[in-house]
N, C-alpha and C positions, 0 to 999 in steps of 0.2 A: 230502749227499755220497755218493759211490759207496762201497759196502762194500769194504774192503781186506783184512779178516782172512782168513788161510788157516789150514790145519791144522784140528784138530778143535775146539779150545776157544780162547776169548779171555776176558778179564777186564774187568768193569765195576765200579768202586768196590769191588774186593776179592772180587767174586762171579764164579765160573766160569760161563761161558755157552757154548752150542754155536754154532759158526759158521754153522749152517744158519738161525739166527735173526738176521737182519741189520737188523731194524727200527730199532734205535737209531742206526745209521749214517745211515739215511734221514731221521732227525729232526735231524741236525746241519746248521744253516743258516749260521752265521757262521764265518769262518776260525778254526780252532782253533790252540792252541799245541801244538807237538809236538816230539818227539825221536826219532831212529832210532839204535838201539844194535846193534852187531854182537855176536852170541853165538858164541863160539869154544870148542869142547869143553865146552859147558854153562856157560861163564863169560861174563857181560856185560862187554865190554871197556870199560875206563875209565868204569865206572858212576858213580862219584862226580862226575866231571867233567860227564857228561851231565845229571845231576840238577841240578847247580849252574847249568848253562847254561839249562836249561828254566825254572828259577825266575827267572833273570835276564831271559829273554824275556818272562815274565809281568809282571815289575816294570816293564819298559820301556813296556808298554801299560796300566799301572795295573790289573793283574789279580793275584789272589792264588790260588795253588794250595793247596787245603785238605789234600790227602792228604800224609802225612808220608813222608820218605825211607825210613824203615825199613819202612813199609807197602808202598811201591812196590817195594822190594827183595824183600820176601817174595812179592809178587804175581808178579814176574818169575820167581822161583825156582819157584813153583807152576806157572806157565805152561809152563816148560821141562819140568818133571817130568810133568805131565799129558799134554803132547803128545809126549813122548819125542823131542824135537828138540834137538840140541846144536850145530848149526851153521846159523844163519839170522839174519836181522835181525829185531829186535823193535821195535815202534813204541809210544811213549807219546803219548797224546793227551788234552788237557784242554780242556773247553769247557762252556758253559752250554746246557742244553736246556730249552725251555719245559715247565713243570709238573714237571720232574725236578730242576732246579737244576744244580749243578756235577756233571759226570760225568768220571771218569778212566778211560780205556780203555787196555788193554795187549794187544797182539796181534802175532802173527807176520805178516810181509808177504812178498810175492814178492820175492826178492832175486837180484841178479845180481853174481857175482864175476868179474872179468875173467880169462880164461884166460891161461896162461903166455905165449902168443904175443903178447898185448898188451904185456907188459912187455919182451919181447925185441925187438919191432919198433916199439913206440910206437903212439899212437892218433891218429886224425884228428879235428880240432876245427874249429868254425866260429865266426864272430863273430855276436853277437845284440845289437841295440841295445835297451837296457832300463834303467829306473831303478827300483831297489828303494826303496820308501817308508820302510821301517824296516830298514836293513841289519843291525842288531845283534839283531833279534828274529826268532825262527824261527816264523813264522806261515804256515800253509799257504794259498797262493793258487792255486786250481784252474785258472783261465783261463790264467795265465802258464805253468804247468807243461804244459798241453795244447798251447799254441802252440810252446813249445820242443821238445816231443816230436815235433810235426809236422815242424818244420824239420830236426831231427836225422835223422829217418827219410828225409826227402826228399833230404838231402845226404849220407846214409850216414856220418854223423859220430857220435862217442861222447859228446862234450860240447860245450857252447856257451859261449864266453867272452863275458861281458856287457860291453857298451860303453856308457858313460854319455854324457850330452849333450855333454861336452867332448872325447869321443874317447878317454877313458882306460878301462882294463880293471881293475876292482877285484876281480872274482871270476868263477867259473863258475856255471852255472845250478844246479848241485847240488854245488859244490866250491869249495875255495880254490885260488888259482892262485899259482905260484911261477915266476919267470923268472931265468935265469942269464945274467949278462954278465961275462965274465972270471972272476975268482975270487969274485964277489959274488952273493948271492941277493936278488932284488927281490920284494916282496910288498906288498899294499895296507896302508895304515895301519889301525889298529884301528877307528877310527870309521867306516870306509867299508864294512866287510864283516861278515858273520856270522862270529864267532870260532869256527871249527871246532875240535873236540877233536883231530883228527889234526894240524891246523895247530899247535896248542899244543905237541904233542910233537915235531913237526918243528923248531920254533924251539928247543926244548931241545937237540935233537940238534945243531943248528947251533952253539949256544953251546958245547957240549962238544967239538965238533970244530974250534972256532975259525974257523968259516965266517962271514964278515961278512954280516949281513942288513940290507938297506936297506928301510925301510917307505915305499915310494914307488910310486905307480901307474905302469904302463907305458902309453904312448900307442900307438895303432894304427900310427902312422907309424914307430915305432921297433922294430916286431916283426922286421924283417929284419936288425936289428943284434944279435939274441940269439944266445947260444951253446947255449941249451937251455931247456926249460920242462917243468914237470910239474904235474899236478893232484893234490889230496889229498882224501880223504873216507873216510867210515865203511867203505864196501864196497871201495874201490880202494886204500887205503893211499897209496903213492907211485907214481903212474902216469905214465911219461914221455910227452911229446907229440911226435909225429913231424911233424905238419903243422898249421898254423893257416891255414885256407883254402888258398891256393896257396903259402904260405911253408913251406919244409922246414927241419926242425931235427934235428940229430944228438944228440937228448937221451939216447937209450939208451946211448951211448958216453961221455957226459959224466961225468968222474970225480967231480964234486961231487954230481951226482944219484945216482950209484951209492953213494957214501958215506952220503948221507942215507937212502936206501932201506934200507941195511943197519942203520943206527943206529935207524931207526924200528921195524924188525922186532924188534930186541932189546928195545925198550921194550914192545912188545906181549907178547912172551914173558914178560918179567919181571912184567907186570901179571897175566897169567893164573896164573903160578906163585904169586904173592903171595896171590891170592884163593882158589885151589883148595881149600886146607885148610878155610877157614872157610865156603866157599860150599856145598860138597856135604855 
């Protein structure tokens, strides 16, 4: 696989390595299990949730991660301190390498956070026909990611909505999707998608605000009936969608999307405050 680590250092099985030495990345051959965590003000956001999901991804494909959560937490703290970086995404990756056995890598990756303009005007998205083999397991598939990236660049879009064989949209290429019809939010059933951490907290916000959530996939033929839509993810939080192909949506002015966005921002802030004293 191509080397992804940026900054000065990365960590392999608890040992600090310089990113100029990328040989271990080149030895990774099979799709690894991974997680991406956003670091805000030196705090890894929703860390416990990410570690739990990573172990669940491993369980689904009958794999066991050997490194303990406390060790991983310590590694992330060390990585942040040694690189003197407090706001960037960190990636956790676990796989087996011939003659080395299981390796657990932790490293900073190139990260893009949407500018304020994207939240004020919404984003352009496209449809991409694809079937995820293991929707609940976060396993890195390089060829799929490269093809999506090519089409996004070609069509000047920010995200691709994945369309399955029956014409339904369970998720985005790197995000969970939410659709607004009237006073209800529609999102894919749990068994059809990777259960994003941001998604989890959005659902909590909806519950607290008494917003009805329907776990039901939206069909491509019903997109023109929507009142709004947004994507969620580690780097984007709650990001309103302005267009899906040629279909226009007034998501940025939708009161439900605005309320969810504010509620999720409060969840982030509380998690950072809760961790700050123990983390630093």
